[in-house]
C-alpha positions in Angstrom: 188.4 108.3 179.5 184.8 108.8 178.3 182.2 106.1 178.4 179.1 106.4 176.3 176.3 104.2 175.0 175.1 104.3 171.4 171.6 103.0 170.7 171.9 103.0 166.9 174.3 103.1 164.0 173.3 106.7 163.4 174.2 107.6 167.0 177.6 105.9 166.6 178.2 108.0 163.6 177.3 111.2 165.5 179.7 110.3 168.3 182.5 109.8 165.8 181.6 113.1 164.1 182.0 114.9 167.4 185.6 113.6 167.7 186.4 115.3 164.4 186.2 118.7 166.0 189.2 117.8 168.3 191.3 116.1 165.6 194.5 117.6 164.4 196.4 116.7 161.2 198.5 113.6 161.9 195.8 112.2 164.3 195.3 108.5 164.7 192.1 106.8 165.9 192.6 103.2 166.9 189.4 101.1 166.9 189.1 98.0 169.1 186.2 95.6 169.3 184.8 92.3 168.1 183.3 91.6 164.7 180.1 93.6 164.2 180.8 96.0 167.1 180.5 99.1 164.9 184.1 99.9 163.9 183.2 100.6 160.2 180.1 102.6 161.3 182.4 104.7 163.5 184.8 105.2 160.6 181.9 106.3 158.4 181.0 108.9 161.1 184.5 110.3 161.1 184.5 110.6 157.3 181.2 112.4 157.4 182.5 114.7 160.1 185.5 115.5 157.9 183.2 116.4 155.0 183.9 113.3 152.9 180.9 112.7 150.7 181.9 109.4 149.0 180.7 106.0 150.4 182.9 104.6 153.1 183.2 100.8 153.1 185.5 98.6 155.1 188.8 98.0 153.4 188.9 94.4 154.7 190.2 92.9 151.4 192.4 95.8 150.3 193.5 96.7 153.8 193.7 100.5 153.1 191.4 103.0 151.5 192.5 106.6 150.9 189.9 109.5 150.9 190.8 113.0 150.0 189.5 115.8 152.2 188.4 118.9 150.4 188.5 121.3 153.4 191.6 123.2 152.5 191.4 125.4 155.5 192.7 122.6 157.7 196.1 121.0 157.2 194.3 117.6 157.0 194.5 116.4 153.4 193.6 112.7 153.5 191.7 110.2 155.6 193.2 106.7 155.6 190.9 104.0 156.6 192.9 100.8 157.5 191.4 97.4 158.3 193.8 94.9 159.9 191.3 92.0 160.2 193.0 89.9 157.7 196.6 90.8 158.8 198.4 87.9 160.5 201.6 89.7 161.6 202.9 93.2 161.9 205.5 92.4 159.2 202.8 92.4 156.6 202.2 96.1 157.3 205.3 97.2 155.5 203.8 96.3 152.1 201.0 98.8 152.6 203.2 101.6 153.8 201.7 101.6 157.3 204.5 103.6 159.0 204.6 106.2 156.2 200.8 106.7 156.4 201.0 107.1 160.2 203.9 109.5 160.1 202.5 111.9 157.5 201.3 115.0 159.4 198.7 115.8 156.7 196.8 112.5 157.3 194.1 111.4 159.7 194.2 107.6 160.1 191.5 105.4 161.5 192.5 101.8 162.1 190.0 98.9 162.6 191.4 95.9 164.5 194.1 98.2 165.9 195.2 95.5 168.4 197.0 93.7 165.5 199.4 96.6 165.2 199.6 97.6 168.9 203.4 97.9 168.9 203.4 100.2 165.9 200.7 102.7 167.0 201.9 106.1 168.0 201.9 107.0 171.7 199.6 110.0 171.0 196.3 108.6 169.7 192.6 108.2 170.4 191.5 104.7 171.2 187.8 103.7 170.9 186.9 100.3 172.5 183.5 99.0 171.3 181.4 96.3 172.8 178.0 94.8 171.9 175.2 95.7 174.4 172.3 94.3 172.3 171.3 94.2 168.7 172.0 97.8 167.9 173.3 99.2 171.2 177.1 99.6 171.7 179.2 100.6 174.7 182.1 102.8 173.7 185.1 103.8 175.8 187.0 106.6 174.3 190.5 107.1 175.5 192.8 110.0 174.5 196.5 109.0 174.9 
């Protein structure tokens, strides 16, 4: 487990970008934290680290956004950004193809509000627990499982 403090949204993005260097195709990053703790900012940093140029916004109302990765040297083809904030039960996840997205070895998947799908998460994953430590400062605990 690694603990770190981010003092700004830009620093949170840099921390996420560093995780990219250790990601393999099929990787899952589960984000935990209260509203406004920096989960979407972290997802934006992951996307930047993967070379995605398009604007990354939270998929709160659509649940899933798919972003193609143009680095064909890696086996990673897509980043799936999933936001489970509005999901009330795990049974709702079937309609978005949650299991299929997680099981595709060419995907990287980042999940906001991952606690809502705790039982469906793969054993091997990276968990990022985020807490407010002030207006812009966040405490991050990064756990590799």
